[in-house]
N, C-alpha and C positions, 0 to 999 in steps of 0.2 A: 513533419517527420512519417515519412511513409515506410509501411513495413508491406511484405507480400503477404498476403492469406488467402485462403480460400472459403467460402462462406456458402450455405443453403438453408432452406427451411425444412423442419421437419416436424409431421405431425405428432403431437404429444397424446391427446385424448381423442376418442371417437365422437365425444361431445363434450361441450364447456365444463370444466371442473369448477363445481357450484361454490366453491370455497375461492380458489386461486385465480379463476378466470382466464386463464391462458390455454388459447387453442393451438400453439405452436411454438417451437424452440428454434433461435436462429443460430446454427452452429458455425463457426469461424476456426480454421487451423492456422496455427503460427509456429514457427520453428526458431528457437533461442538457447543459445550454449549447448547446443546437438540434441536437444529434446524437441519432439514435437507435441505441442500441445493443442488439444480439442477442448475449445472454450464454449460453453452454451448459454447462450442469451436467453432469459425467459422472457419473452415478449408479452407484458400486461399492464395495465397501468398501477396496480398496485405495488409493483417493485419499481416502478419511475425510474429515475437517474441510474441507480443500481445495475441496471440491466444493460448498459453500456460498457463500450471498450474503451474507454478514454485516450487519446493520444499520447499524456502523460503517465499512463501504464505501460504504452508501448515501450516510451522513451526510457523509462526505469529498467523495465527489460533490455532493452539493447545496452543501456549502461552495464548492467552487470555482465553483460557478452563481451562488451568492448574492453571491461577491466578484468577480465577472467575473474571473477568474484568466486569464492569459496567460504560457503557460510557453515562449515563443518563444525560441529560442536558450538555454534552460537545459539543465543537464545532471542527469537526476535518477534515483536509485534507488527502487524501492519493494521492501519487505523483504514475505515472506510474502504474493504475489501472489494465490495461489488462484484463483480464475476469471480473473483479470486486468482487472476492471472498470475499479478505481481508475486502474491504469497505463496502460490503453488512453485513457480519458478523458483522462489527461494527455498523451499522443501528439497528440490529435485538438486539445487545444489549444496544441501547438505544441514539446513538450516531446521532448528527445532521452533515451528512458527506457529503461531496464533492469529488466526486471520479473525478479524471482526468486522461486525457491522450493525447496522438495524436488524431488529428481529426479522423483519420480511425478506430480506437477502440471504437469510442462512440458508434455505433449502437450495438455492442456485449455486451457493458455494460448496455446501454439501456433494452438489452432485457433481460440480467441476473436479473436486478433490477425487472423489471415487473413480472418476474418468482418468485422470492422469498420474495419479500419485500410485506405484506400484504398492504391493502389499508389502513389500520388504521395507518400503520406507512410511508404512500408514502408521505409525506411533509417533510419526513427527508433527504432523500439523493436527493444531486442536482447532475449533471453531467455536467462537462465542459471540454472546450480543455484548456491544460496547457503545451506549449511549454517552456521547462526550459530555462532561458535566454534571452527570446524574449518577452511573453506576461505574465510574473510573476507580472509585476507591475500592471495587473488588477486585482490583489487579495489583500486582506487585512492580516494583519500581526497579528489578532486576535484570532488564534487558539490555543485550548489549548492542541491539539494533532497533531502532523503529521505523517503519517505513510508509510512506503516504503519496498517494498519487491523484492529483485533481481534489483533494481534500479541503484546500483553501477556495472556499466556493460563495458559500453565503455570509455576508458581513455578519449577521445577528448570531451566527455559530461561531465566530472569531473567539469571543472571550471562553467559548465553552472547550475549545479545541485548544487553546494555549493552556488551560487550567487542565486538562487531560494530557499533554504534552510534561508539562512539569511534574506530575503527579508519576508518569510514566518513567520519567529519565531519572539516572544516577549521573555521578559526575564523568563516568566512562562511557557513556549512554553515545551511540553516533546515530543519527538521526540523519535519514536522507527524505526529502520532501521534493516531487516532481508538481511545479504548478505552471498552468498557462496564465499569462498575465492578462487576465480580462480588465481593463479600466472600469467598467460598469460593476464590477462585483471589489473593487478596491484593493484587490490583490497586493497591489504595491503598496498600499500603506500597511499592510498584515506584514509583509518581509522586511520592508525598509524602517519600519516605525514602532510595531508592537512586538516582534519576534528579538529585535535587539535589545529590549529591555530585560529578557528573561535568558536569552540564547547568545553564543557566538555563532554567526552564521556567514556564510558565501557561496557565492554562485560556484558551481564545481563543471559547472558544463551547461550552455545555451543553445537552444534551436531559435534562430533569430526569424525562420521563415513560419515556425506554427507559434512563434511568440512563447515558448515554452522554455521555464527556468529549472534546473535541477540545483537544490539546496543541501548544503550538507551543515548542519547544525550539533552543538554539544552546549549541554547546560552550563549555564554562568556560576562563578562560586558564589554563594549566598552571602559571603562578607566583603569580598573585593570587587565584584562583579567581573571578574578576570576568569579564563579559562586555567584549571589547575594544572600543573606543569605535568606533563606526559614523557614518558621514558622513550628516549630513542627507539624508532622502531614499535612501539606497542600499538600504534593504528595500522600498521602494514600486517602484524602479525594477529592481530584483531579480525581481518577479514580472509587472511590468507592461510592461517593454522589449521 
């Protein structure tokens, strides 16, 4: 999955920050859905993998563009926002988006939101700490859409991620998860064995070269294990109204 972009390093501080220890930021530019995005990556050891712009995130943005998604009036939460590129694009497409990650990544997300989201839309994004399986109870389960890109990574986190997805979902929630199918991380087992126990799931797009699958999930009925009936056109209206 290849995306055209520009990048450059920018000095942030004349000397190393005594708290965060990052001497520079890697700036990348992307264009999706008619919007020019400037994504800043805080390059330091403390932020770790959250500083990377993963191919799964770019793939999810491409899907929004391909499907001409309109999130106007929709309540959305993104798990593992990282740089925030997916959640920011969802905001620009009209969504009321909560971008979440571990506390060490929030400063990077806040910066990217401030750079890319105009003042007229600044009331749409919310940035909050969410540690899967621990403080998920601080969030409601009234989201229309849940987004996640490359969040199926560490097998030790799978039970916590499942618990969090279950809590955040209601019977009408649509979940989009873009996953790179890494054999060493047992991602296939997560999607093919664990997820089906609680969610209806199918692949809606695959990039075989990059080995990335985009999954669409909905919560199973607690009684029958089947998806509740949906009125004709409801799903289309959820994404386009």
